[in-house]
Each structure stands twice: as structure tokens, then as C-alpha cells.
C-alpha positions as CSV (number, residue, x, y, z in Angstrom):
1,M,-17.6,-2.4,29.2
2,E,-20.8,-4.4,29.0
3,S,-21.3,-7.0,31.7
4,D,-22.3,-10.6,30.8
5,P,-25.6,-11.4,32.6
6,K,-24.7,-15.1,32.9
7,D,-21.5,-15.2,34.8
8,G,-20.8,-11.6,35.7
9,S,-17.6,-11.5,33.6
10,A,-16.8,-8.4,31.5
11,A,-17.5,-8.5,27.7
12,T,-14.8,-7.3,25.3
13,A,-16.7,-4.6,23.4
14,P,-15.1,-1.2,24.1
15,T,-17.4,1.4,25.7
16,V,-17.3,5.1,26.0
17,A,-18.6,7.0,29.0
18,A,-21.1,9.6,27.9
19,D,-19.3,12.4,29.8
20,S,-16.6,14.4,28.1
21,S,-14.5,14.8,31.3
22,A,-14.6,11.0,31.6
23,A,-15.0,10.1,27.9
24,T,-12.4,7.3,27.6
25,L,-12.2,3.9,26.2
26,A,-12.3,1.3,28.9
27,T,-9.2,-0.8,28.3
28,R,-10.0,-3.3,31.0
29,A,-13.2,-4.1,32.8
30,A,-13.1,-5.6,36.3
31,P,-15.5,-8.4,37.0
32,T,-18.6,-7.6,39.0
33,G,-17.9,-7.7,42.7
34,E,-14.1,-7.2,42.2
35,P,-12.8,-5.0,45.0
36,G,-12.7,-1.3,44.0
37,T,-15.2,-1.6,41.2
38,L,-18.3,-0.7,43.2
39,P,-18.7,2.9,44.3
40,P,-18.4,2.8,48.1
41,S,-21.8,4.5,48.8
42,W,-23.8,2.1,46.5
43,P,-25.5,-1.0,47.8
44,S,-24.3,-4.4,46.5
45,S,-26.3,-5.9,43.7
46,S,-26.2,-9.3,45.3
47,G,-29.8,-10.6,45.7
48,A,-31.3,-7.5,44.2
49,D,-35.0,-7.4,43.5
50,P,-35.4,-6.5,39.8
51,G,-38.6,-4.6,40.5
52,A,-37.1,-2.5,43.3
53,P,-36.7,1.2,42.8
54,G,-33.3,3.0,42.6
55,L,-30.0,1.2,42.2
56,A,-31.3,-2.2,43.4
57,R,-32.4,-3.2,39.9
58,Y,-28.9,-2.7,38.5
59,R,-26.0,-5.1,38.6
60,L,-22.9,-2.9,38.7
61,G,-19.7,-3.4,36.8
62,A,-16.5,-1.5,36.0
63,V,-15.9,2.2,36.3
64,L,-15.9,3.5,32.7
65,G,-14.6,7.0,33.5
66,R,-14.3,9.8,36.0
67,G,-14.7,13.5,35.7
68,G,-14.5,16.4,38.0
69,M,-18.1,16.1,39.2
70,G,-19.1,12.5,38.5
71,E,-18.1,9.1,37.4
72,V,-19.7,6.6,35.0
73,V,-20.1,3.0,35.8
74,S,-21.1,0.1,33.6
75,A,-24.2,-1.8,34.8
76,R,-26.9,-4.2,33.8
77,D,-30.5,-3.3,34.1
78,E,-32.0,-6.5,35.5
79,Q,-35.6,-5.4,35.0
80,I,-35.2,-5.0,31.2
81,G,-32.1,-7.0,30.6
82,R,-29.9,-4.4,28.9
83,S,-26.5,-2.9,29.5
84,V,-26.6,0.7,30.7
85,A,-24.2,3.4,32.0
86,I,-24.9,5.0,35.3
87,K,-23.5,8.4,36.2
88,R,-23.3,9.4,39.9
89,M,-21.7,12.1,41.9
90,R,-18.2,11.4,43.2
91,A,-18.2,13.6,46.3
92,A,-19.6,11.9,49.4
93,A,-21.2,15.1,50.6
94,P,-21.6,17.4,47.6
95,S,-22.7,21.0,47.9
96,A,-26.2,22.0,46.9
97,D,-24.7,23.9,43.9
98,T,-22.9,20.8,42.7
99,T,-26.0,18.6,43.2
100,A,-28.0,21.2,41.2
101,R,-25.5,21.2,38.4
102,F,-25.6,17.4,38.3
103,I,-29.4,17.2,38.1
104,R,-29.3,20.0,35.6
105,E,-27.1,18.0,33.2
106,A,-29.3,15.0,33.5
107,K,-32.5,17.0,32.7
108,I,-31.0,18.8,29.7
109,Q,-29.6,15.6,28.2
110,G,-32.8,13.7,29.0
111,R,-35.0,16.3,27.3
112,L,-33.0,16.5,24.1
113,D,-34.7,13.5,22.4
114,H,-32.5,13.2,19.4
115,P,-30.6,10.1,17.9
116,A,-27.3,11.8,18.4
117,V,-27.9,12.7,22.1
118,V,-27.4,9.8,24.5
119,P,-30.9,9.0,26.0
120,V,-31.4,9.2,29.7
121,H,-33.5,6.3,31.1
122,E,-33.8,7.3,34.7
123,L,-33.0,10.1,37.2
124,W,-33.1,8.9,40.8
125,R,-31.4,8.9,44.2
126,D,-29.4,6.1,45.9
127,D,-29.7,4.9,49.5
128,Q,-27.5,7.8,50.6
129,G,-29.8,10.3,48.9
130,Q,-27.3,11.2,46.2
131,P,-28.6,11.6,42.7
132,F,-27.7,9.4,39.8
133,F,-29.0,9.0,36.3
134,V,-29.0,6.0,33.9
135,M,-28.3,6.3,30.2
136,K,-27.5,4.2,27.2
137,Q,-24.1,2.6,27.3
138,L,-22.1,3.5,24.1
139,T,-19.6,1.4,22.2
140,G,-17.1,3.1,19.9
141,V,-14.4,5.7,19.9
142,T,-14.3,9.4,20.3
143,L,-13.4,11.7,17.4
144,A,-10.4,12.9,19.4
145,D,-9.1,9.3,19.5
146,V,-9.5,8.9,15.8
147,L,-7.8,12.2,14.9
148,A,-4.8,11.4,17.3
149,S,-4.4,7.8,16.2
150,N,-1.5,6.5,14.1
151,D,-3.2,3.1,13.7
152,P,-3.6,2.6,9.9
153,E,-6.6,0.3,10.4
154,L,-8.5,3.0,12.4
155,T,-7.5,5.7,9.9
156,K,-8.8,3.5,7.0
157,K,-12.0,2.8,8.9
158,Y,-12.7,6.5,9.6
159,S,-11.9,8.1,6.2
160,R,-12.2,11.8,5.8
161,Q,-15.4,11.4,3.9
162,R,-16.9,9.3,6.7
163,L,-15.8,11.8,9.3
164,L,-17.4,14.6,7.3
165,R,-20.7,12.7,7.2
166,A,-20.5,12.2,10.9
167,F,-19.8,15.9,11.3
168,C,-23.0,16.7,9.4
169,E,-25.0,14.6,11.9
170,V,-23.3,16.4,14.8
171,C,-24.4,19.7,13.2
172,L,-28.0,18.6,13.1
173,A,-27.9,17.4,16.7
174,V,-26.5,20.7,17.8
175,E,-29.2,22.5,15.7
176,F,-31.8,20.4,17.4
177,A,-30.5,21.5,20.8
178,H,-30.5,25.2,19.6
179,T,-34.1,25.0,18.6
180,H,-34.8,23.8,22.2
181,A,-32.9,26.8,23.6
182,I,-29.8,24.8,24.6
183,V,-26.3,25.9,23.7
184,H,-23.8,23.2,24.3
185,R,-20.7,25.4,24.9
186,D,-18.2,22.5,25.1
187,L,-18.2,21.0,21.7
188,K,-14.8,19.4,20.8
189,P,-13.6,16.1,19.3
190,A,-13.5,14.4,22.7
191,N,-17.2,15.1,23.1
192,I,-18.2,13.4,19.8
193,V,-18.5,9.6,19.9
194,L,-18.4,7.5,16.8
195,G,-20.3,4.3,17.4
196,D,-19.3,0.9,16.2
197,F,-22.4,0.7,13.9
198,G,-22.4,4.1,12.4
199,E,-24.0,6.0,15.3
200,V,-22.8,9.5,16.1
201,Y,-23.3,11.0,19.6
202,V,-22.7,14.4,21.1
203,I,-22.0,14.0,24.8
204,D,-21.4,16.0,28.0
205,W,-24.1,18.6,28.3
206,G,-22.8,19.5,31.8
207,I,-22.2,23.2,31.0
208,A,-24.9,23.6,28.4
209,R,-26.7,27.0,28.6
210,V,-30.4,27.7,28.3
211,A,-30.7,30.5,25.8
212,G,-33.2,32.0,23.4
213,D,-36.5,33.8,23.9
214,E,-39.0,33.0,26.7
215,A,-41.1,30.7,24.6
216,M,-38.0,28.6,23.8
217,R,-36.9,28.5,27.4
218,A,-40.3,27.5,28.7
219,S,-39.6,23.8,28.6
220,F,-36.4,24.3,30.6
221,G,-37.9,26.6,33.2
222,D,-37.0,24.3,36.0
223,V,-33.4,24.0,34.9
224,V,-31.0,25.8,37.3
225,P,-29.0,28.5,35.4
226,L,-25.2,28.5,35.8
227,D,-23.3,31.5,37.1
228,D,-20.9,31.6,34.2
229,T,-20.4,35.3,33.4
230,G,-16.9,35.6,34.7
231,T,-14.1,36.1,32.3
232,V,-11.1,35.7,34.6
233,A,-8.7,33.0,33.4
234,G,-9.6,29.7,35.2
235,S,-13.3,30.6,35.6
236,I,-14.4,30.4,32.0
237,L,-16.6,27.4,31.2
238,G,-15.5,25.6,28.1
239,T,-12.4,24.2,26.5
240,P,-9.7,26.6,25.2
241,G,-9.2,26.2,21.5
242,Y,-12.8,25.5,20.8
243,M,-14.6,28.3,22.7
244,S,-15.8,31.2,20.6
245,P,-14.4,34.7,21.2
246,E,-17.7,35.8,22.8
247,Q,-17.7,32.8,25.1
248,I,-14.2,33.8,26.3
249,R,-15.3,37.4,26.8
250,G,-18.3,36.1,28.8
251,D,-20.9,37.9,26.7
252,A,-24.3,37.6,28.4
253,D,-26.2,37.2,25.1
254,L,-24.4,34.0,24.0
255,D,-26.4,32.1,21.3
256,G,-26.0,29.1,19.0
257,R,-23.4,30.8,16.9
258,S,-20.9,30.1,19.7
259,D,-21.4,26.4,19.0
260,V,-21.0,27.1,15.3
261,Y,-17.5,28.5,16.0
262,A,-16.6,25.3,17.9
263,L,-18.0,23.2,15.1
264,G,-15.8,25.2,12.7
265,C,-12.7,24.4,14.8
266,I,-13.7,20.7,14.8
267,L,-14.1,20.7,11.0
268,F,-10.7,22.3,10.7
269,E,-9.2,19.6,12.8
270,I,-10.9,16.9,10.7
271,L,-9.5,18.3,7.5
272,T,-5.9,19.0,8.7
273,A,-5.4,16.6,11.6
274,A,-4.2,19.7,13.6
275,A,-5.9,22.0,16.0
276,L,-6.9,25.5,14.8
277,H,-5.6,27.0,18.0
278,P,-2.7,26.0,20.3
279,R,-3.5,23.9,23.3
280,G,-4.0,25.3,26.8
281,H,-3.9,28.9,27.9
282,A,-2.4,30.2,24.6
283,A,-5.6,29.3,22.8
284,L,-7.5,32.1,24.5
285,A,-5.3,34.9,23.0
286,S,-5.2,33.1,19.7
287,T,-9.0,32.9,19.6
288,L,-9.5,36.5,20.4
289,E,-6.8,37.7,17.9
290,G,-7.9,35.4,15.1
291,V,-5.9,33.0,13.0
292,D,-5.9,31.9,9.4
293,A,-8.6,29.2,9.4
294,K,-8.0,28.0,5.8
295,P,-7.2,24.3,6.1
296,S,-5.4,24.2,2.8
297,T,-2.9,26.8,4.2
298,R,-2.1,24.6,7.2
299,A,-2.1,21.3,5.3
300,P,-1.2,22.0,1.7
301,D,-0.4,18.3,1.0
302,R,-4.0,17.2,1.9
303,E,-5.8,18.3,-1.3
304,I,-8.5,20.3,0.5
305,A,-11.2,21.7,-1.8
306,P,-11.8,25.5,-1.8
307,E,-15.4,24.9,-0.7
308,L,-14.1,23.4,2.5
309,D,-11.7,26.3,3.0
310,A,-14.6,28.7,2.6
311,I,-16.8,26.7,5.0
312,C,-14.1,26.7,7.7
313,L,-13.5,30.4,7.3
314,A,-17.2,31.3,7.5
315,A,-17.7,29.1,10.6
316,T,-14.8,30.6,12.6
317,M,-15.2,34.3,11.9
318,L,-14.4,36.5,14.9
319,D,-17.6,38.4,14.6
320,R,-20.5,36.0,15.1
321,A,-22.6,38.0,12.7
322,D,-20.3,36.9,9.9
323,R,-20.6,33.2,10.7
324,Y,-23.2,30.7,9.6
325,A,-26.4,31.7,11.2
326,T,-27.2,28.2,12.4
327,A,-25.5,24.8,12.9
328,R,-27.8,23.4,10.2
329,D,-26.5,25.9,7.7
330,L,-22.9,24.8,8.5
331,G,-23.9,21.1,8.2
332,D,-25.8,21.7,4.9
333,A,-22.7,23.4,3.4
334,V,-20.6,20.4,4.2
335,Q,-23.3,18.0,3.0
336,Q,-23.6,19.9,-0.3
337,F,-19.8,19.4,-0.8
338,L,-20.2,15.7,-0.1
339,D,-23.0,15.5,-2.6
340,G,-20.7,16.8,-5.3
341,D,-22.1,20.3,-5.5
342,R,-19.5,22.9,-6.4
343,D,-19.7,26.6,-5.8
344,L,-18.9,27.7,-9.3
345,E,-18.8,31.4,-8.6
346,L,-16.4,30.8,-5.7
347,R,-14.2,28.7,-7.9
348,K,-14.2,31.3,-10.6
349,D,-13.2,34.0,-8.1
350,L,-10.4,31.9,-6.8
351,A,-9.3,31.1,-10.3
352,R,-9.1,34.8,-11.2
353,A,-7.1,35.5,-8.0
354,A,-4.7,32.6,-8.8
355,L,-4.3,34.0,-12.4
356,E,-3.4,37.4,-11.0
357,T,-0.8,35.7,-8.8
358,A,0.7,34.1,-11.8
359,R,0.8,37.3,-13.8
360,A,2.4,39.2,-10.9
361,A,5.1,36.5,-10.5
362,L,6.0,36.8,-14.2
363,A,6.0,40.6,-13.9
364,R,8.7,40.3,-11.3
365,G,11.0,38.3,-13.6
366,T,11.5,35.0,-15.4
367,G,13.8,33.3,-12.9
368,T,13.2,29.8,-11.6
369,A,11.3,31.0,-8.5
370,E,9.1,33.3,-10.4
371,R,8.3,30.7,-13.1
372,T,7.6,28.1,-10.5
373,T,5.2,30.4,-8.6
374,A,3.5,31.4,-11.9
375,L,3.2,27.9,-13.2
376,R,1.6,26.6,-9.9
377,A,-0.8,29.6,-9.7
378,A,-1.8,29.2,-13.3
379,A,-2.3,25.4,-12.9
380,R,-4.4,26.1,-9.8
381,A,-6.5,28.6,-11.8
382,L,-7.0,26.1,-14.6
383,A,-8.0,23.4,-12.1
384,L,-10.5,25.7,-10.5
385,D,-12.0,26.9,-13.8
386,P,-11.1,24.3,-16.5
387,K,-13.0,26.2,-19.2
388,A,-11.1,29.5,-18.7
389,R,-8.8,30.1,-21.7
390,E,-6.3,32.5,-20.1
391,P,-4.9,30.2,-17.5
392,A,-4.9,27.4,-20.0
393,E,-2.8,29.4,-22.4
394,L,-0.5,30.6,-19.7
395,V,0.1,27.0,-18.5
396,G,0.8,26.0,-22.1
397,M,3.2,28.8,-22.6
398,L,5.1,28.1,-19.3
399,M,5.2,24.4,-19.9
400,L,6.2,24.4,-23.6
401,E,8.8,27.3,-23.5
402,P,12.0,26.4,-21.6
403,P,13.1,28.8,-18.8
404,A,16.2,30.9,-19.2
405,E,18.0,29.1,-16.3
406,V,17.9,25.4,-15.5
407,P,16.2,24.7,-12.2
408,P,18.2,22.7,-9.6
409,E,15.7,19.9,-9.8
410,V,16.3,19.6,-13.5
411,E,20.0,19.7,-13.0
412,R,19.7,16.7,-10.6
413,E,17.6,14.8,-13.2
414,I,20.2,15.6,-15.9
415,E,22.9,14.3,-13.6
416,T,21.0,11.1,-13.2
417,L,20.5,10.7,-16.9
418,E,24.2,11.5,-17.5
419,E,25.2,8.8,-15.0
420,A,23.1,6.3,-16.9
421,A,24.7,7.5,-20.2
422,M,28.1,7.3,-18.7
423,K,27.7,3.6,-17.8
424,S,26.3,2.9,-21.2
425,Q,29.2,4.6,-23.0
426,A,31.7,3.0,-20.6
427,R,30.5,-0.4,-21.7
428,L,31.1,0.7,-25.4
429,S,34.6,1.9,-24.4
430,A,35.3,-1.5,-22.6
431,F,34.2,-3.3,-25.8
432,A,36.5,-1.2,-27.9
433,I,39.5,-1.6,-25.5
434,A,39.0,-5.4,-25.7
435,G,40.0,-5.2,-29.3
436,Y,43.5,-4.3,-28.2
437,F,44.0,-7.9,-27.0
438,V,43.9,-8.9,-30.7
439,F,46.7,-6.6,-31.7
440,F,49.6,-8.1,-29.9
441,P,49.1,-11.7,-31.0
442,L,48.9,-10.4,-34.6
443,L,52.1,-8.4,-34.1
444,Y,53.9,-11.5,-32.9
445,W,52.5,-13.6,-35.7
446,A,53.5,-11.0,-38.3
447,G,57.1,-10.9,-37.0
448,W,57.4,-8.5,-34.1
449,R,59.7,-10.2,-31.6
450,E,60.8,-7.3,-29.3
451,A,60.1,-8.5,-25.7
452,W,59.5,-5.0,-24.2
453,Y,56.4,-4.2,-26.2
454,L,55.1,-7.8,-26.3
455,I,55.2,-7.7,-22.4
456,A,54.4,-4.1,-21.7
457,G,51.5,-3.9,-24.3
458,P,49.3,-6.8,-22.9
459,V,50.0,-5.7,-19.3
460,L,49.0,-2.2,-20.1
461,V,45.9,-3.3,-22.0
462,T,44.9,-5.6,-19.1
463,V,45.1,-2.8,-16.6
464,L,43.2,-0.5,-19.0
465,F,40.4,-3.0,-19.5
466,G,40.1,-3.4,-15.8
467,F,39.6,0.3,-15.3
468,A,37.1,0.4,-18.2
469,L,35.0,-2.3,-16.5
470,L,35.3,-0.4,-13.2
471,L,34.0,2.7,-15.1
472,T,30.8,0.9,-16.0
473,R,29.9,0.6,-12.3
474,H,31.5,3.7,-10.8
475,S,31.4,6.6,-13.3
476,T,33.7,8.9,-11.4
477,A,36.0,11.5,-12.8
478,A,39.1,9.9,-11.2
479,I,38.4,6.5,-12.8
480,G,37.4,8.1,-16.1
481,W,40.6,10.2,-16.5
482,T,42.8,7.3,-15.4
483,T,41.2,5.1,-18.1
484,F,41.8,7.9,-20.6
485,G,45.5,8.2,-19.6
486,L,46.1,4.4,-19.9
487,N,44.5,4.4,-23.3
488,L,46.8,7.1,-24.5
489,L,49.8,5.0,-23.3
490,V,48.6,2.1,-25.4
491,I,48.2,4.4,-28.5
492,L,51.7,5.8,-27.8
493,L,53.1,2.3,-27.7
494,L,51.5,1.3,-31.0
495,S,52.5,4.6,-32.6
496,R,56.1,3.7,-31.8
497,V,55.9,0.1,-32.8
498,M,53.8,0.6,-36.1
499,T,54.9,4.1,-37.0
500,P,52.8,7.2,-36.1
501,F,50.9,7.2,-39.4
502,L,49.8,3.6,-39.8
503,V,47.7,2.3,-36.9
504,A,47.8,5.0,-34.2
505,P,45.7,7.7,-36.0
506,G,42.7,5.3,-36.4
507,L,42.9,4.2,-32.8
508,A,43.2,7.8,-31.6
509,L,40.2,8.8,-33.7
510,I,37.9,6.1,-32.4
511,S,39.0,6.4,-28.7
512,A,38.7,10.2,-28.9
513,M,35.1,9.9,-30.2
514,I,34.2,7.5,-27.4
515,Y,35.7,9.6,-24.7
516,A,34.3,12.9,-26.0
517,M,30.8,11.4,-25.9
518,H,31.3,10.5,-22.2
519,P,29.9,13.3,-19.8
520,I,32.9,12.9,-17.5
521,Y,35.2,14.4,-20.1
522,R,33.7,17.9,-20.3
523,R,37.1,19.4,-21.3
524,V,37.1,18.0,-24.8
525,W,40.2,20.0,-25.7
526,I,42.2,17.8,-23.3
527,V,40.8,14.7,-25.1
528,A,41.8,16.1,-28.4
529,L,45.3,17.3,-27.4
530,G,46.0,14.1,-25.4
531,S,45.0,11.9,-28.5
532,L,47.3,13.9,-30.8
533,A,50.1,13.8,-28.3
534,A,49.9,10.0,-28.1
535,V,50.1,9.7,-31.9
536,F,52.8,12.2,-32.6
537,A,55.0,12.0,-29.5
538,P,57.1,9.1,-31.0
539,L,57.4,11.2,-34.2
540,V,58.8,14.1,-32.3
541,A,61.2,11.7,-30.5
542,E,62.4,10.5,-34.0
543,L,62.8,13.9,-35.5
544,T,64.9,15.1,-32.5
545,G,67.1,12.0,-32.7
546,L,65.9,10.4,-29.4
547,T,64.8,7.3,-31.2
548,S,65.3,5.6,-34.5
549,R,63.3,6.8,-37.5
550,T,60.2,4.9,-38.6
551,T,59.0,7.2,-41.3
552,R,61.0,8.6,-44.3
553,T,60.5,9.9,-47.7
554,I,62.8,8.5,-50.5
555,G,62.1,10.3,-53.7
556,P,58.4,10.0,-54.5
557,D,57.9,7.3,-51.9
558,I,56.9,7.5,-48.2
559,V,58.5,4.6,-46.4
560,F,57.3,3.3,-43.1
561,H,60.0,1.3,-41.2
562,T,59.0,-0.8,-38.2
563,P,61.4,-1.8,-35.4
564,T,61.6,-5.5,-36.5
565,N,63.8,-7.5,-38.8
566,H,61.2,-9.3,-40.9
567,L,57.5,-9.1,-41.5
568,D,55.2,-11.8,-42.9
569,E,53.5,-10.1,-45.8
570,T,50.3,-12.2,-45.6
571,V,49.8,-11.9,-41.9
572,T,50.6,-8.2,-42.0
573,M,48.1,-7.5,-44.8
574,V,45.4,-9.6,-43.0
575,G,46.1,-7.6,-39.8
576,L,45.9,-4.3,-41.6
577,V,42.6,-5.3,-43.2
578,L,41.2,-6.4,-39.9
579,F,42.3,-3.1,-38.4
580,V,40.7,-0.9,-41.0
581,T,37.5,-3.1,-40.8
582,A,37.4,-2.7,-37.0
583,I,37.9,1.1,-37.4
584,V,35.0,1.4,-39.8
585,V,32.7,-0.9,-37.8
586,M,33.4,1.1,-34.6
587,A,32.8,4.4,-36.4
588,V,29.4,3.0,-37.6
589,L,28.5,1.7,-34.2
590,I,29.3,5.1,-32.5
591,A,27.4,7.0,-35.1
592,R,24.5,4.7,-34.8
593,S,24.5,5.0,-31.1
594,L,24.5,8.8,-31.3
595,A,21.7,8.8,-33.8
596,S,19.6,6.4,-31.8
597,N,20.0,8.4,-28.6
598,R,19.2,11.6,-30.4
599,T,16.1,10.1,-32.0
600,T,14.9,8.6,-28.7
601,I,15.3,12.0,-26.9
602,Q,13.6,13.9,-29.7
603,R,10.7,11.4,-29.9
604,R,10.2,11.7,-26.1
605,L,10.3,15.5,-26.2
606,F,7.9,15.7,-29.1
607,L,5.5,13.2,-27.4
608,Q,5.6,15.3,-24.2
609,A,5.0,18.5,-26.1
610,W,2.1,16.8,-27.9
611,Q,0.6,15.6,-24.7
612,L,0.9,19.1,-23.1
613,R,-0.9,20.6,-26.2
614,Q,-3.7,18.1,-25.6
615,L,-3.9,19.0,-21.9
616,V,-4.5,22.7,-22.4
617,P,-6.9,24.2,-25.0
618,R,-5.3,26.3,-27.6
619,S,-6.6,29.4,-29.3
620,Q,-8.5,29.0,-32.6
621,T,-5.5,30.4,-34.6
622,A,-3.1,27.9,-33.0
623,A,-5.5,25.0,-33.4
624,D,-5.9,25.8,-37.1
């Protein structure tokens, strides 16, 4: 945190300590002078002379972070009037080796004069003779924080493209170090800081190694080398999961390609939001054995371009001779992708491989799984090489020709469409059933006076209508077949009252058409037999003597006799005309509904087929 020079209170801007082992966001800064905020071996800043050497010119603030060797404290440089970060050793009586390492880090970081390396302003000793160095105080977040965050605002701020641009800057900073004989050896997301104003920093050069020829090492001749050749677990310098295989093995001729491997791991994590290797000790074996470093394999839903796949693979090869020769080459490859450049040959090779995968899948069979694999592979080949004719024709063939078996996904979609159709047809059925309510007043008006059917009929129709309305909301088989059975009872009643050949056949025909259209009634033979039984069951009862006869032949005449004493001729004729009219109207409505649905479906299918034909190029013969 930055300290306010006026009143000593802490400012609110988040700061990052430039030390990976202590690289954390300061969530709360203690005011200057608060107990516990000043390191015990440092003099108080009270009454400090701005021109005095050492720590006297700095007003100390909160501890920003602590690591294994040192800690970083926020301070204000009273001589210049700026906020700085001071790193000091934690141990009260450090060993000579620890002190040498501390000074070594400051010298390496201070001599790497690059915008992405935190500048060192001063290297000095405090009143106790312990070394400290002063550097720029950073504000921002680490790449590790961004990748691990679930905050949508942070994710939106640091888009993948922005992170890739920052990655390119990191590559250049690492390349700058390599040209000055410095290998970082601990590159990881936690050691990359993204500043609040677009800055990018590579921090923690504590275990950096001086490498290269004598001419390159000349400027670091006074830097103490580290005894880091051990390969026993626990003595390896670096972070498992980002160290290169040769770094784990402790190869003596380590060079910049080790950092290239770490950068490849970081790029993989940017693209997939997952680490290339497992965390902890297991990462050592994983690194030495090698893993699939294609980001698209680990995160297939992230739409990772093949160029980025190839870059990650090339950066993380087990043999360093197969990796990018320099960090600049790696950064340039990512930058070319960001600039919109495409590796056309790579894409053509990948397209040919995808096309072979599609052909192999079809050669195994034409089942759903094989067609799905073939279609996806052919589509990928077409996307990689849009001008290629073979994948285009294969995609067209697979999309336009239906498969031999219906995929489960299509079955579910059909069920959804059927449910919508059932509700629509249930409404038509309810409308038709509502017409029954007109019959019984007409029967009474025409002369039917028997109480049993004048009561039973309307009650039965009311129950039937209620189930028909229920079917419009819940198209289940139980409700559907109950509705069908109730309708047969109404037809049976009217067949008995008005003879089997006068009204019942028309009603049975219309209702059978409506029910047969409904997807619930898949066994249409039951619909047909049930409708016939409702019409002719009263006739069978008459012919067997169970009930009185309603139909006779007398000479050349067919006589229909109804179970009533007198019929009003006018009302009866009007009722029969209305009945025939209703039958014709319902038949026309049903036919029109069927034709309209068929036309809509055909139009949709033809439009889809036309769009697919425009999507993929056709051969000259087909186009003609």
C-alpha cells in the first residue's frame, strides 16, 4: 500500500510486493507507526533527515509481503517524494550464504534495465549492518490471481486477448534477461504482475542463474553463483509444474530454453484456466514423463485456435532442442496470432487429418456415433480449410442425407414437438366435444323425453369436456385414453337414442380422425375398433333381443325407429341439417389443419436444405 505523505494514513491502491514468495495483494495497510508494522531492527522514521543515508530517508509503512528469505515493506522516499517498496532480510543474524543470495538478487534485478523488470533504486545496509534494497512499488494483481479469480469484473477486465498481449511482453522481458546471461528459473503466474495502467512486470529474480558464454557473463562477474546442481527432491530450485525437465534433472548446461518451457506452461494456463501439470510433488514425474500440451484437448469448449495449440506444443517439448530457440521466438509466434496471421500450411495439414478421421469413422459404420464423429471431423476440416472441396462435400452429404437410425437428441426434440402438437390437437378435440352440448337440447326440443339419456348424456359430456380441457395442459396417455373412452360412451348413447346409422357414424368418423391425429394414440387400431364398437354395440344388442329394434327393413324401405313417441318434423330436420353441416365443417377444419401442418413442415425442411446447400460449395455438376 502507498502511504499518504500528509497524515501518514494508508492509501487504498492495492500493491504487489516484487517478490514471488511474498507476491500478494495487501488487503489492509496499517498506519505508519502502528505497532507491529515497523521491522524491529529498523530505526523509526520519526524526525528523519531526508538527506541522510540508508533507511533514515524513508518513512516506513505496512508490510506488503513476506517470503522465506526476506520481507517487503511499503515506504515513502522523503528525499524524492515517492512511494517505494523496501525489501530486507528477515533473519536477525543471517548466514553469509543467505546474505550473499540476498545481495545477488538485488544486483541481478537492478542490472536488468527493462520496463518489465522492477527497477532497483538503492542497495544499502541498515544500522544493524543488514542489507536492504529499494525498488519501485507496484500496483495491480498477479497473473495467478486473475487466472484463479471467479470475479466476472476481473475476468472481463483481463480478457484472453489482453493476457496474451501481456504474455508477449513477458517473453520480451525474459529474452532481454537471456541476452544478458540471466535465466530466471522460476517463471510462473504468481511472478507476473499486471499493473493497473497496462504495465507488465516479471518479478522475483532470487534464484536466477547466470548462464551463457564468458562475454555474456562478464557484466555479472561479481554475482555469487548458486549451488543448485542437486536433484534430490526438496533441493531443486524452482516451482514444480513450471520447471523444465532439464531443470528437474539438474543439468549443468541450463540455458534460456528452460524459461521457454515455463513460459509454455504459463501460456497453456492462460488458454485453459488449468495448470499443465498437477500441483506439488506429482508435477515432477508429470514433467519428466511428458503430457499432452494441446490446450484444445484439455479445454474443448474454449475455442482455442490450432496455431495456439501448436505454439504450446512447441514451447513445452521434452527435448529442449525441439522447443523455440528463444523466448522472443515464442512471443513473436503469439503476437503473429494476435495480429491475425494464420499458419495456412498448418491449417491445411490439420484439415487433411480431420478429413481422414471423418472417412475412418464412416468406414466403421453409419451408426449415430460414427456419423457424429464423421460430421464433427468434416466440419472441423472445412473450418480449417474453407476452400477445400472434399470436406465441404462430405459435410453436405452428411447434413442432407438422413441417418439410418434416429439419434437420441432428435428423439427428444421429436417428443417436444409432439407434446406441442398434442396440446394443439387437444384444443381441437375440446372444441369438437363442445358441440355435444347442442345435441341434447335439440333432442328435447324435437320430442325426446326419456329422462335417463337427458340426464346421463349432459353429465357424460360435461365430464368428457373437462378431461379434454385437462388434456390441453397435461398430454399424458392416461388422460388421453380416458378422454377417448368417455367419447365412445357418448357415441354409444347417441347410437342407441338415434339409431346406429343416423348420427353415430358421423360422430365416430370425426372423433376417430381427431384421436388418430393425436400422438398419444399410437395404436390406431384401438381407435378404429373402439369407434366401430361404440356405433354398432347397440345394433348387436337389438339383433340379439337385448333391446328394442331401432332399424328395420319393410319391403323396399329402411325404417329408423327412435325410442320416443313423437318427433317434431321441423325441429328434427333442422337438427339433422345442423348435424350434417357440423360434420362437413369439422372434416374441412381437420383436413385444413393437416395440410397446413404438412406445408409448414415441408417449407421448413426445404428452407433448411437450401441453407445447407448455400453453406457448403457444391460440385460443378450439382451446381448446374
